Every structure is written in C-alpha cells, then in structure tokens.
N, C-alpha and C positions, 0 to 999 in steps of 0.2 A: 337312284338312277345311274346307269352306266353307259359309257360310250365305247365304241369299237374302233380300234386302230389296227388294221390289218385283220389278223385272226385273234388278237388279244383283246379281251374285254377289260377296259379301264374303269375302275370304280371311282365314282366322284368323291370328293372329300366331304366331311361332315359339314364344314363351313368354308366357303371360298369368298374371300373379299378382294375386289380388283379396283384399285385406285379410287377408293371411297372418300369423297370429300363431303363436308357439311359446313354450310355458312349460316349464321344468324345475323343478317344485315352485314356490318363490317367485321363481326367476329367470325373467324375460321376456326370451328371446333374440331374438325378433322380435315386432315391435309394430305390426301392421296394415300390412305392405308391400304396396303396389299399383303395379304397373308392368307394361309389356309391351315385349317384344323383337320387333321386326318381322322377318319372313323376310329373310335375306341380310344382316342387320347384323353389324357387328363391334362388340360391346357390352362395355363395361368395368364391372365391379362392384368398387368399391373401398371400403375402410374400414380403420380400425385394428384390431388384435387384439381380439377380443371384440365386434366390431360386428354379428355375426350372419351373416357370409358363408358360413361352412361349414354352419350350420344351414339357410340358404336353399337352398344347393346339394344338400344332402342331401334335402330336401322335393322339389325339382324332380326329382331322380333316382329318387324313391320309395323312398329308403332310410330315411326318416323321415316320420312323419305330422304335419301341423300341428295345433295345438291348435284353430285356427279358419282360415276362409278357403278359397279354392279355387285350384288349380294346373292349368294345361293346357299341354301340349307339342305343337305342331303340331295344335291342336284336339282333342287326346285328353285326357280327364280323368285325371290322374295317380292320383287315389284310386279312381275307378270302374274304370279299365282299365290297372292298373299294368304289366302285361306288354306290352300294345301301346304304351303311352307310353314304355317303356324302350327299345324298338326304335327310337324316333325320336331318340335321345339317345345321345351318347357323351361319358363323362366322364373326364378325366385327373385322378385325385386327387392331393392334396398328399403323402400318405403312400406310401411304397414298399411295395406289397402284391404279393406274387408266390408262385407255387408253385416250390419249388427243385428239383423233380423233373423238369422238363420243359425241353426246349431253347427257344430263342427262337421258332423257326418253330412248334413244337408248341404253345407258349403262345398264339400268334395264331390257330392253327387251332381250338384248343379255345375260345377266346373267341368266334370266329364261330359255333360250335355252340351256345354258351350263348345266343346271341341268335336261334337258330333259322335261321341262314344257312349255306348250304354254303360251305366255305372256297374262296375264289377265289385260286388260285395266282398268277395275274397280278397282282391287286391286292396280295397279301401281298408279292410280290417288289417292287412299286412302293413299298409302305411301307418295306420294308427298305432299299431304295435311298435314298429321301428322308431317312430317319432315320439313315443311315450305319451300318446293322447287317447289311449283306449278309455280311460276313466273320464275323459272330457268329451266323449263322442256325442253325448246329448246335451252338452253345455252351450249356452248361447254365445255366440262369438264375442259379444260386447262384455261378457262377464270374465274373458280371459285376460291373463297378464300379458305384457308385451313380449315376453319370451315364448309363451304358448301360441300367441298369434303368429309369430314368426314360424313356428313349427307348422301351423296350418298352411302358411304360404308355400312351404316346401312341398307339403302334401298336394296342394293344388297344382304345382308345377309338374308333379309326377303321376298324377291320377290317370292321365290318358296314355301312360307308358310311352313317353317320346324317346326317340333314339338319341336326341341331343338335349343336354340339360345345362342351362346357363345359371350360374349361382352368382347373384350380385351382393357381396357382403352378406352371406347366409348366416354367420355366427355373430353378427353385431348385436349386442345386447342380450345374448343367451348365456346360460350358466355353463360352467366347465363340464358338467356331466352330459348335458345335452350336446355340447360341442363334440365330445368324444364319441357319443353314440351316432350322431349324425355323420360324422366322417366315417365311421365303420359301415354305416348303410350305403353312403355315396360310393365308398370304396368297392363295396360288393356290386353295386350297379355298374360301375366302371368295368370290373372283372367280367361282368355278364355281357359286355360289349357296348354299353351306353358311353357316349361321348360326353365329357364333362368339361365345361368352361367355367373357370373361377376367377372373379375379382375379389380382392380382399386387401385390407390394410394390415391384416395379421400375417406378416411375410413369412413367419415360421410354419404357418399352415401351408402356404404355397410351395415352400421349400420342401416339406414332407410329402405333399400329395401330388404335385404337378411334375410331369415328365418333361415338359417343354414350357417355355415362358416367353411372353412378348411384353416389352415395356414400352409405354407410351409416354410422350412428353409433348406438349404444345400441338396435339392432334397428330402427330407422326410417331411411326415405330423407331425407336432408338436402339433397341436390342431385341434380338429374337434367336434363341437357340435352346438346346437342352439344358435343363437345370444344372446338371453335373458339369457340363462345359462352361457355363456362366461362372459357376463357382470356382472351377479350376483356373480361370483366366486371372484370378486375383489371388497371388500368393500370400497376401498380408492377412491379418487377423486382429486379435485383441489380446493385449497384455493385461491380465487381471491381477491387480496389486492389493494384497491384504496387509494393512498396517498394524502396528503394535496396539494402537487405540481402538482396534476392530473396525475401523472405516475401510472401505474398499474404493478402488479406483480402476476404471476401465480405459485403457489407452490404446487407441486404434493405430495400427501401423500398415503401410502398403507393401513394404518389402522387409524381409527378415534382417537385411543389413541395418535396418533402422533400429533394430533392438538394442545394439550395443550403446549407442549414444543415449537411448531412452532410459536404460538401466543405469548408465553413468549419471544421468541428471537426477534420477531418484536417489542415488548414492550421495550425490553433492548436497542434496536437500537435507540430509541428516535425519529424516524420519526413519524410525525403526520399522523394518519390513518383516512381517512374519511369514509371508509366502508369495511366490510368483507363479502364476499359471498362464499358459498360452492357449487360446482358443483359436481354431480355424476361422476362416472368413465365413460369415453367414450370408444368406441371400440379402438380409437388410443392409449389410456392408457393401455388397456388390450393387445393390439398388442405388444407395446414396452416391457411390462412386460414379456409376453411369449417369445419374441425373446431373452431377457436377460436370463430368467430362463432356456431356452434350451441350453444355453452354447455358448461361442463364438468360441469354437473349438471341435473337436471330434464329437461324435454322439449326436445329439440333443435328449433331453429327451421328449417323447410324453406326451402332456396334452390332454387326450381324455376322 
C-alpha cells in the first residue's frame, strides 16, 4: 500500500508499530513499542527471555491483540483487516506445532490453502529442495525428527510466498549443515526483495545476517540502530590469553586503555603465557553491555 504526499508516492514500510502495549493483568509485557521495518530489510529483534519478543510477534501475526497501539504489515492494518494482513506474512514459530496425520508435501499444500493460495507444485519442490526435505516429501510428519519438523515449519511459512518473513528462533535444535543451508536460502529470499525479521539467541547469526537491530528489555526498545553502528559504539573487545598449560582465558574490556593494567595483572600472577590475542567487540558483547546499561530495574534507558 502506498500513500501520496503532494506528487510523491510514499511506500509504506514492511512493518509499522506505533506505541504498541500489551498487558496480562498486572504484567505489562509490552510498554509502548514504536518502530518500523523497511521493505527489503534483514532486521533483528533481540532481547533476553521475558523481554516481550514473543508477545510482539504474536501481535504482528494477528494471533494476539494489543492493549493499545497500532500495527501494520505492508500497509495493511492488522487489527482492521487481519486476514489480508496475514497473507502478507509468513511466521516460523519457536514451538514445533504440526498435524501428525499428513505427509510433508500434504502439510505444505494444506498450508497454502489456509492462506487462500493454490498450491504451486514447482514452488513446493523448490522449498523441499532448499530445506533438504525432498527425500522426506512422502513421509508422515510424526515420523520426522525434531530438526526435520523445524524445516517443515520454515516451508509452511514460505509456501504462500509472503513479502514479509518472521523467523522466531529458526535454527534452534537444528544441525550445523541445515543451519548453513537455511541461511543461504533465506539470504537469497532477502536479496529477491523479501523482508526478513529474525529473533534468535545465536547472536553471531544476527550479527552476520541483520543490517539493523532492535533490542528489547522489559517490553521496551532500549537500542535500535544499524548493526555496524551498534558495534562501533563499543571500542572494547576480548583479550584471549593462552597459558603455558594450554588453558585459555577470555577477558572482556570496555576500553583499550584497560589493556595495560589487565596485562600487568596477568604478569604479576606469574602464570606462563604462550600468546595474547585481541578480538574486537562482538554483538554478544554489545548486547550484554546494553542490557546492563539499561538498568536491572525500573524503566530502561533507550540507546537509540
């Protein structure tokens, strides 16, 4: 959907959240979340357990109603037009939910019908190929391993070719080979114009894949910026120390000026050192610092 301002046509973002709040009795799971995900972005939504990520995804997907605020997907109001909004979105849930009475291919065909789309055998074949499920196409869902079932969930989210794809812990419990092939496929979809929103506890995945990241804590956005800018805000890193007894130690530092006393302390300890190696800040380092800086109680301080 587009809007017109003067003679210019302004394209709506892939996802727009305005002052979204959600309460469960006295518990406030979301506290006025406002952000927008642009079309074609690979966007990360990170936060500790209980930060409100699942509640936010449920609201975006139309599975839960916000207590306050508005939500749009591709310009479609999720509350006013839930069915139309749902067709714009494909969600890979964290939980393994499936019908044990159908085969893999039947599951994908039925999911396509749920979205009001006629099953495209060519696209289903392509999904099965990229998800390494071709050999399991005729297998019953209940006969699959947990990792295989998660692959089918990814296929279900993509079978109606949605412009926006939400991945909620998509690689939890899957092997390294699938993880790599999945990211290649998702990366290709993103290059083709699909908007990707990722939640994950594997922060190295978010660092590698996401161009922009929002961090949630206590139901509020406490950081929102390009991944490279978030990393550049923290000059610190990790001093990797390998000792003569072959043991290693990772010592985090926030400022390079901290290195001198840190090395002096190692020297005073008398332990023989084989090597020292400095690693730059990772997204995990930045994430931990932001969570600490935003406070352990009360209202988090935004880092935007």
